[in-house]
C-alpha positions as CSV (number, residue, x, y, z in Angstrom):
1,M,29.5,37.9,7.7
2,K,27.5,35.0,6.3
3,G,24.8,35.8,3.8
4,I,21.2,35.2,4.7
5,V,19.2,33.3,2.1
6,K,15.6,34.2,2.0
7,M,13.3,31.4,0.8
8,R,10.6,32.7,-1.7
9,Q,7.2,31.3,-1.0
10,V,5.7,29.6,-4.0
11,D,2.0,29.1,-4.7
12,L,1.6,25.4,-5.6
13,S,-2.0,25.8,-6.7
14,G,-0.9,26.2,-10.4
15,A,1.8,23.5,-10.3
16,D,1.2,20.1,-11.9
17,L,3.2,18.0,-9.5
18,N,2.4,14.9,-11.6
19,L,5.0,16.2,-14.0
20,L,7.7,15.3,-11.5
21,K,7.0,11.7,-12.2
22,L,8.0,12.4,-15.9
23,F,11.2,14.0,-14.7
24,E,12.0,11.0,-12.6
25,A,11.4,8.7,-15.6
26,L,13.6,10.9,-17.8
27,V,16.4,10.7,-15.3
28,R,16.2,6.9,-15.4
29,E,15.6,6.4,-19.1
30,R,17.4,9.3,-20.7
31,S,14.8,9.1,-23.5
32,V,11.5,10.9,-23.9
33,T,10.0,7.9,-25.7
34,R,11.0,5.4,-23.0
35,A,10.1,7.7,-20.2
36,G,6.6,8.1,-21.8
37,L,6.3,4.3,-22.1
38,R,7.2,3.9,-18.4
39,L,4.3,6.3,-17.5
40,G,1.9,4.9,-20.2
41,L,2.2,8.0,-22.4
42,S,2.6,8.2,-26.2
43,Q,5.7,9.9,-27.5
44,P,3.8,13.1,-28.5
45,A,2.1,13.2,-25.1
46,A,5.4,12.7,-23.3
47,S,7.0,15.5,-25.4
48,R,4.1,17.9,-24.5
49,A,4.4,17.0,-20.9
50,L,8.2,17.7,-21.0
51,G,7.4,21.2,-22.4
52,R,5.0,21.9,-19.4
53,L,7.7,20.5,-17.0
54,R,10.3,22.9,-18.4
55,T,7.9,25.8,-18.1
56,M,7.0,24.9,-14.5
57,L,10.6,24.5,-13.4
58,G,12.0,27.3,-15.5
59,D,14.8,25.2,-17.1
60,R,15.3,22.8,-20.0
61,L,16.3,20.1,-17.5
62,V,17.4,17.6,-20.2
63,V,19.2,18.2,-23.6
64,R,20.3,15.9,-26.4
65,G,23.7,14.3,-25.9
66,T,25.9,11.8,-27.7
67,S,24.3,8.8,-25.9
68,G,20.8,10.1,-25.2
69,L,19.5,12.9,-23.0
70,E,21.8,14.6,-20.6
71,L,20.8,16.6,-17.5
72,T,21.4,20.3,-17.3
73,P,23.0,21.6,-14.1
74,R,19.6,22.4,-12.7
75,G,18.4,19.0,-13.7
76,E,21.4,17.3,-12.0
77,A,20.6,19.4,-8.8
78,L,16.9,18.3,-8.8
79,A,17.3,14.7,-9.7
80,G,18.0,13.3,-6.3
81,R,15.6,15.7,-4.5
82,V,12.7,14.7,-6.9
83,T,13.4,11.0,-6.4
84,R,13.3,11.4,-2.6
85,L,10.2,13.5,-2.8
86,L,8.3,10.9,-4.8
87,D,9.6,8.1,-2.6
88,D,8.2,9.9,0.4
89,A,4.9,10.5,-1.3
90,R,4.6,6.8,-2.2
91,G,5.3,5.9,1.4
92,I,2.6,8.3,2.5
93,V,-0.1,7.0,0.2
94,A,0.9,3.3,0.4
95,P,-1.3,1.1,2.7
96,A,0.2,0.9,6.2
97,V,1.8,-2.5,6.8
98,F,2.5,-4.1,10.2
99,D,5.2,-6.6,10.6
100,P,5.2,-8.0,14.1
101,A,8.7,-9.4,13.9
102,A,10.1,-6.0,13.0
103,A,7.8,-3.8,15.1
104,T,9.1,-1.6,17.9
105,G,7.4,0.6,20.4
106,R,4.9,0.2,23.3
107,I,1.3,-0.9,23.6
108,T,-0.5,0.4,26.7
109,I,-3.4,-1.5,28.1
110,A,-5.6,-0.4,31.0
111,A,-6.8,-3.4,33.0
112,H,-7.3,-4.3,36.7
113,D,-5.4,-7.2,38.2
114,H,-8.3,-9.7,37.4
115,L,-8.0,-9.5,33.6
116,S,-4.3,-8.9,33.8
117,L,-4.0,-12.4,35.3
118,V,-6.6,-14.1,33.1
119,V,-5.7,-12.7,29.7
120,L,-2.4,-10.8,29.6
121,G,-0.1,-13.6,30.5
122,E,-0.8,-15.3,27.1
123,L,-0.6,-11.9,25.4
124,I,2.9,-11.3,26.8
125,A,3.9,-14.8,25.6
126,R,2.7,-13.9,22.1
127,F,4.7,-10.7,22.1
128,E,7.8,-12.6,23.0
129,R,7.3,-15.1,20.2
130,Q,5.9,-12.9,17.4
131,A,6.8,-9.3,18.2
132,P,9.9,-9.2,20.5
133,G,10.5,-5.5,19.8
134,L,7.1,-4.5,21.2
135,S,6.8,-3.9,24.9
136,L,3.6,-4.1,26.9
137,H,2.7,-1.5,29.5
138,I,-0.2,-2.0,32.0
139,A,-1.5,1.5,32.9
140,Q,-2.4,2.5,36.4
141,P,-6.2,1.8,36.6
142,A,-8.5,4.8,36.9
143,G,-12.1,3.7,37.7
144,D,-13.4,1.8,34.7
145,N,-10.5,3.1,32.6
146,V,-12.7,4.8,30.0
147,R,-11.1,8.2,30.6
148,L,-7.7,6.7,30.0
149,V,-8.7,5.5,26.5
150,E,-10.5,8.7,25.7
151,Q,-7.5,10.9,26.6
152,G,-5.0,8.7,24.8
153,M,-3.2,7.5,28.0
154,A,-4.1,3.9,27.1
155,D,-4.4,2.2,23.6
156,L,-7.2,0.0,24.9
157,A,-8.8,-1.1,28.1
158,L,-10.2,-4.4,29.4
159,G,-13.1,-4.6,31.8
160,T,-16.9,-4.3,32.1
161,F,-18.4,-1.1,30.8
162,E,-21.8,0.5,30.9
163,S,-22.5,3.3,28.4
164,L,-19.5,4.5,26.3
165,P,-18.8,7.7,24.4
166,G,-19.4,7.6,20.7
167,S,-15.7,7.8,20.0
168,L,-15.0,4.4,21.6
169,Y,-15.4,0.9,20.1
170,R,-16.3,-2.2,22.1
171,R,-15.7,-5.9,21.5
172,G,-16.9,-8.5,23.9
173,L,-14.3,-11.0,25.0
174,Y,-16.0,-13.9,26.8
175,T,-18.7,-14.8,29.3
176,D,-18.0,-16.1,32.8
177,R,-20.1,-17.2,35.8
178,F,-19.5,-16.1,39.4
179,V,-18.5,-18.5,42.1
180,C,-18.0,-18.2,45.9
181,V,-14.5,-18.3,47.4
182,V,-13.8,-19.3,51.0
183,R,-10.7,-20.6,52.8
184,S,-10.1,-24.3,52.7
185,G,-11.7,-25.9,55.7
186,H,-14.1,-23.0,56.4
187,P,-16.3,-24.2,59.2
188,G,-19.4,-22.4,58.0
189,V,-19.7,-24.2,54.7
190,A,-18.9,-27.8,55.7
191,R,-22.4,-28.9,54.7
192,G,-22.7,-26.7,51.6
193,L,-23.8,-23.1,51.1
194,G,-27.4,-22.0,51.1
195,L,-28.8,-18.5,50.4
196,E,-29.5,-17.7,54.0
197,Q,-26.0,-18.7,55.1
198,Y,-24.5,-16.8,52.1
199,V,-26.2,-13.6,53.2
200,A,-25.2,-14.0,56.8
201,L,-21.5,-14.6,56.2
202,R,-19.0,-11.6,56.2
203,H,-18.3,-10.6,52.6
204,V,-15.3,-9.1,50.9
205,T,-16.4,-7.0,47.9
206,L,-14.5,-5.4,45.1
207,T,-14.6,-1.6,44.5
208,I,-13.5,-1.0,40.9
209,S,-15.3,1.9,39.3
210,G,-17.4,2.9,42.3
211,L,-20.4,3.2,39.9
212,G,-23.6,1.4,40.2
213,E,-24.6,-1.8,42.0
214,S,-22.7,-5.1,41.6
215,A,-24.3,-8.1,39.9
216,V,-24.4,-9.9,43.3
217,D,-26.1,-7.0,45.1
218,A,-28.5,-6.6,42.2
219,A,-29.5,-10.3,42.4
220,L,-30.0,-10.1,46.2
221,S,-32.0,-6.8,45.9
222,A,-34.4,-8.5,43.5
223,L,-35.1,-11.0,46.3
224,G,-35.4,-8.3,49.0
225,L,-32.1,-9.2,50.5
226,T,-28.8,-7.6,51.4
227,R,-25.5,-9.1,52.4
228,R,-23.1,-8.2,55.2
229,V,-20.1,-6.5,53.7
230,A,-17.1,-6.6,56.1
231,L,-14.4,-5.3,53.7
232,R,-14.2,-3.5,50.5
233,V,-10.9,-3.6,48.5
234,P,-10.0,-2.5,44.9
235,H,-7.8,-5.5,44.0
236,F,-9.0,-9.0,43.2
237,I,-5.8,-10.7,44.2
238,A,-5.7,-9.0,47.5
239,A,-9.3,-9.9,48.2
240,A,-8.6,-13.6,47.6
241,L,-5.5,-13.5,49.8
242,L,-7.5,-11.9,52.6
243,V,-10.3,-14.5,52.3
244,A,-7.7,-17.3,52.4
245,D,-6.6,-16.1,55.8
246,S,-10.1,-15.5,57.3
247,D,-13.7,-16.7,57.6
248,M,-14.9,-14.2,55.1
249,I,-16.4,-15.0,51.7
250,L,-15.7,-13.6,48.3
251,T,-17.7,-13.8,45.1
252,L,-15.4,-13.8,42.0
253,P,-15.6,-14.6,38.3
254,G,-15.1,-18.3,37.9
255,R,-12.1,-18.3,35.5
256,L,-10.1,-16.1,37.9
257,A,-11.2,-18.1,41.0
258,R,-10.0,-21.3,39.4
259,R,-6.7,-19.8,38.6
260,L,-6.3,-18.6,42.2
261,A,-7.4,-22.0,43.6
262,D,-4.3,-23.5,42.0
263,K,-2.1,-21.1,44.1
264,L,-4.0,-20.5,47.3
265,P,-5.6,-22.6,50.1
266,I,-9.2,-21.7,49.0
267,A,-12.3,-23.7,48.1
268,L,-14.8,-22.8,45.4
269,L,-18.6,-23.1,45.9
270,D,-21.6,-22.4,43.7
271,V,-23.3,-19.0,44.3
272,P,-26.7,-19.9,45.9
273,L,-28.7,-17.5,43.7
274,E,-29.0,-16.5,40.1
275,V,-26.4,-13.8,39.3
276,A,-26.0,-12.1,35.9
277,P,-22.9,-13.4,34.2
278,F,-19.6,-11.5,34.0
279,S,-18.9,-10.4,30.4
280,P,-15.7,-8.4,30.0
281,A,-14.9,-6.5,26.8
282,M,-12.1,-4.5,25.3
283,I,-12.6,-0.9,24.3
284,W,-10.5,1.4,22.1
285,H,-10.6,4.9,20.6
286,E,-11.5,5.6,17.0
287,R,-8.0,7.1,16.6
288,C,-6.5,3.6,16.9
289,H,-9.2,1.7,15.1
290,G,-7.5,1.3,11.7
291,D,-3.9,1.3,12.9
292,P,-2.3,-2.0,11.8
293,A,-0.3,-2.5,15.1
294,H,-3.4,-1.9,17.2
295,V,-5.5,-4.2,15.0
296,W,-2.9,-6.9,15.4
297,V,-2.9,-6.6,19.2
298,R,-6.7,-6.6,19.4
299,Q,-6.8,-9.8,17.2
300,Q,-4.3,-11.5,19.5
301,L,-6.6,-10.8,22.5
302,A,-9.6,-12.1,20.5
303,D,-7.7,-15.3,19.6
304,I,-6.6,-15.8,23.2
305,V,-10.2,-15.6,24.6
306,A,-11.6,-17.7,21.8
307,A,-9.7,-20.6,23.3
308,F,-11.6,-20.2,26.6
309,V,-14.3,-22.8,27.3
């Protein structure tokens, strides 16, 4: 029958673990004087520290030999373990460093299709060039995505946000103006688009968070007007495709609308009223605030939108 070894618990409160650095130096130098110099200690101070080290570990650890100090059997047994322990400790207290080229893992971003199309294409390209070992995951949207970031299901989220919990950080990305989108050749806008005509047309609207009034409806309400909503959808791209095949009208952020106009048979028109601009932001939790990898990703996003005009 194999014996059972019971580990005795030791109270470390009285142990001076800094003395382990002296032991490491003694193993390397095989001289109390040189070990002291390595640690910035005088020879008498190093000798006193060696005495305390021997008392703490209950062994002489090093003894005089023909060519310097030699390790006792216990010293031999401890040498490698102490070196690994101190290396681990140095790794713990050393500043975290992020090397994109060597990084692996996954970054999860919560964003609806609008910002995925406008922003994330360039971010993916940067990953491929600078951090090929990192993968990017776009989380399934959940309203305004605040809950996903709070609960750690997303590293950050892109969108428009009202009030945020105190645990979340926010950084604005860019500012955009709304434009109207209709199918090419729409008969109702051949002579332009006025406010009365805009209100009368059948509108497609976006339902993202389901909270509050949209910027368009707020602007109309200030004038005592309402628009005729024929269809509500949760996806920007789907809304644009539906408008391209109908006589409905859609109001979108201009940057997205211009991207879609390159791919779809749609025309862009000015909104015939003053609408508050669209100002997306990125948000993240304080748990990720100082993490070098997350800082790098956020800086990439900031650099991408800085090029927007």
